[in-house]
C-alpha positions as CSV (number, residue, x, y, z in Angstrom):
1,X,7.9,25.4,51.0
2,X,7.6,27.9,53.7
3,X,6.2,26.9,57.2
4,X,2.3,28.1,57.9
5,X,1.1,28.9,61.4
6,X,-2.0,26.8,62.5
7,X,-3.8,27.2,65.8
8,X,-4.7,24.1,67.6
9,X,-6.0,23.6,71.3
10,X,-2.3,23.6,72.7
11,X,-1.4,27.1,71.0
12,X,0.2,27.7,67.6
13,X,2.1,25.1,65.5
14,X,4.0,25.6,62.4
15,X,3.2,23.1,59.4
16,X,4.4,22.9,56.0
17,X,2.2,24.4,53.2
18,X,1.0,21.7,50.8
19,X,2.7,21.8,47.4
20,X,0.8,22.7,44.3
21,X,-0.7,19.7,42.5
22,X,1.0,19.1,38.8
23,X,-2.2,20.6,37.0
24,X,-1.7,23.8,38.8
25,X,2.0,23.9,38.3
26,X,1.8,23.3,34.7
27,X,-0.8,26.0,34.2
28,X,1.5,28.5,35.4
29,X,4.1,27.6,32.7
30,X,3.1,29.5,29.5
31,X,5.2,28.1,27.1
32,X,6.1,24.7,25.5
33,X,9.0,23.2,23.2
34,X,8.2,20.1,21.7
35,X,10.2,17.5,19.3
36,X,8.1,14.6,17.8
37,X,8.1,12.0,15.1
38,X,5.9,12.9,12.2
39,X,4.3,11.3,9.0
40,X,2.0,11.9,6.5
41,X,0.0,9.3,4.2
42,X,0.2,11.6,1.0
43,X,-2.2,11.2,-2.0
44,X,-0.6,12.8,-5.0
45,X,-1.6,13.5,-8.5
46,X,-2.1,10.6,-10.6
47,X,-3.0,8.4,-7.9
48,X,0.1,8.1,-6.3
49,X,0.1,7.5,-3.0
50,X,3.3,8.1,-1.0
51,X,4.2,7.9,3.0
52,X,6.4,10.9,4.6
53,X,8.1,10.5,7.6
54,X,10.3,12.6,9.7
55,X,11.0,15.0,12.6
56,X,9.6,18.3,13.7
57,X,10.4,20.8,16.4
58,X,7.8,23.3,17.7
59,X,7.6,26.4,19.8
60,X,3.9,27.3,21.5
61,X,1.9,28.3,24.2
62,X,1.2,25.7,26.7
63,X,-1.4,23.1,25.3
64,X,-3.4,23.3,28.4
65,X,-4.8,26.6,27.5
66,X,-5.8,28.6,24.2
67,X,-2.6,29.9,22.3
68,X,-0.4,29.9,19.2
69,X,2.1,27.3,17.9
70,X,4.9,27.1,15.2
71,X,6.9,24.2,14.0
72,X,9.5,23.1,11.4
73,X,9.2,19.9,9.8
74,X,11.6,17.6,7.6
75,X,9.8,14.5,6.1
76,X,11.5,12.1,3.9
77,X,10.3,9.3,1.5
78,X,12.9,6.8,0.3
79,X,11.0,5.2,-2.8
80,X,11.0,8.3,-4.6
81,X,14.1,9.8,-2.9
82,X,12.2,12.9,-1.9
83,X,13.0,15.4,0.8
84,X,10.5,17.8,2.4
85,X,10.6,20.8,4.5
86,X,7.8,23.0,6.2
87,X,7.5,25.9,8.3
88,X,4.0,26.6,9.8
89,X,2.1,28.7,12.4
90,X,-1.4,28.4,13.6
91,X,-3.6,28.9,16.8
92,X,-4.6,25.8,19.2
93,X,-7.5,25.7,21.4
94,X,-8.1,23.6,24.4
95,X,-11.3,21.3,24.9
96,X,-10.1,19.3,28.0
97,X,-7.7,19.7,30.7
98,X,-8.3,17.5,33.7
99,X,-6.2,15.1,35.8
100,X,-2.9,16.4,34.0
101,X,-4.8,15.0,30.6
102,X,-5.2,17.5,27.9
103,X,-7.0,17.4,24.6
104,X,-6.1,20.0,21.9
105,X,-7.6,21.2,18.1
106,X,-4.7,22.9,16.0
107,X,-5.1,24.8,13.0
108,X,-2.7,26.6,10.9
109,X,-1.0,27.7,7.6
110,X,2.3,26.8,6.3
111,X,4.9,27.2,3.4
112,X,6.4,24.0,2.4
113,X,9.4,22.9,-0.2
114,X,10.1,19.7,-1.7
115,X,13.4,18.0,-3.6
116,X,12.2,15.1,-5.5
117,X,14.4,12.8,-7.7
118,X,13.1,13.4,-11.1
119,X,11.4,16.7,-10.9
120,X,12.1,20.2,-10.3
121,X,12.0,21.7,-7.1
122,X,8.5,22.4,-6.0
123,X,6.7,25.1,-3.4
124,X,3.4,24.3,-1.6
125,X,0.9,26.6,0.5
126,X,-0.3,24.2,3.2
127,X,-3.2,23.8,5.5
128,X,-2.8,21.7,8.5
129,X,-5.6,20.8,10.7
130,X,-5.3,18.5,13.9
131,X,-6.3,16.9,17.6
132,X,-3.7,16.4,19.9
133,X,-3.9,14.3,23.1
134,X,-1.4,14.4,25.9
135,X,-0.5,13.7,29.5
136,X,1.5,15.9,31.9
137,X,3.6,13.4,34.0
138,X,5.6,16.3,35.5
139,X,5.4,20.0,35.4
140,X,7.9,20.1,32.9
141,X,7.6,17.4,30.7
142,X,4.5,15.8,28.6
143,X,3.9,12.9,26.4
144,X,1.5,13.5,23.6
145,X,0.3,12.0,20.4
146,X,-1.9,13.5,17.4
147,X,-3.5,13.1,14.3
148,X,-4.9,15.2,11.7
149,X,-5.3,16.2,8.0
150,X,-3.2,18.4,5.8
151,X,-3.5,20.1,2.3
152,X,-1.0,21.2,0.1
153,X,-0.9,23.2,-3.0
154,X,1.8,23.5,-5.7
155,X,2.5,26.8,-6.0
156,X,5.7,26.4,-7.8
157,X,6.1,28.8,-11.2
158,X,5.6,26.2,-13.9
159,X,6.9,28.2,-17.0
160,X,10.0,30.4,-17.4
161,X,9.4,33.3,-20.1
162,X,12.1,34.8,-22.3
163,X,12.2,38.1,-20.9
164,X,13.0,36.4,-17.5
165,X,9.4,36.5,-15.8
166,X,7.7,33.3,-14.7
167,X,4.2,31.9,-15.3
168,X,1.8,29.4,-13.7
169,X,0.3,28.8,-16.9
170,X,1.5,25.8,-19.5
171,X,1.6,25.4,-23.2
172,X,2.8,27.7,-26.1
173,X,0.7,30.6,-25.1
174,X,1.7,30.7,-21.5
175,X,4.4,33.5,-22.3
176,X,2.6,35.0,-25.4
177,X,3.3,38.8,-23.9
178,X,6.6,38.0,-22.6
179,X,8.7,37.0,-25.7
180,X,7.5,33.2,-25.5
181,X,8.3,30.4,-23.4
182,X,11.9,29.7,-22.5
183,X,11.4,26.5,-20.6
184,X,8.8,24.6,-18.4
185,X,9.3,23.0,-15.1
186,X,8.0,19.5,-14.0
187,X,6.8,20.0,-10.6
188,X,5.1,17.7,-8.2
189,X,1.6,18.9,-8.0
190,X,-0.9,19.0,-5.2
191,X,-1.2,16.5,-2.4
192,X,-3.3,15.9,0.7
193,X,-3.4,13.1,3.5
194,X,-3.8,11.9,7.1
195,X,-1.0,13.1,9.4
196,X,0.3,11.5,12.7
197,X,2.8,12.6,15.4
198,X,4.1,11.4,18.8
199,X,6.3,13.4,20.7
200,X,7.6,14.9,24.1
201,X,7.0,18.5,25.5
202,X,9.1,20.5,27.9
203,X,6.8,23.3,29.4
204,X,8.7,26.2,30.8
């Protein structure tokens, strides 16, 4: 901090300028790198419930104002020997930022893929929504938690035709114009459920 000249009754004296509060310093940092624990209470077809737990890393605008975010997730379920990966992007909107506390809403789009024992590999189009609350205890570091909901639609090709093309239809007529059915895949199907997260942000 540079000294500042202040006029007094006895002349000018130099004083140190007061440092910016944490909130002001954080607002001057425009990017944020995050690492988090993440989970989803998955509801699958045929009334199957399966919890997915894992980690995620993300890069975003600072959560104390409006901006964009991106994230890569890895989740696992041991009961079904399942591994799930997802890459998603979206926007966030800051509702509150006061006394180093923030509340932000998020919405996005993603693409996921899963490997599950007994199923063919499945691909998904996803729509995640959420709320994140956090506290900036230094200009560079924030603790946060969040809750949300995510929908995942299975976009895997379910049938392979004899001419090499694929189809999302099933049954004997699925490849009627492509030399007949060669093989059918057994994919997971759509799922959705409540999501949770807790983690640490580095603001820079």
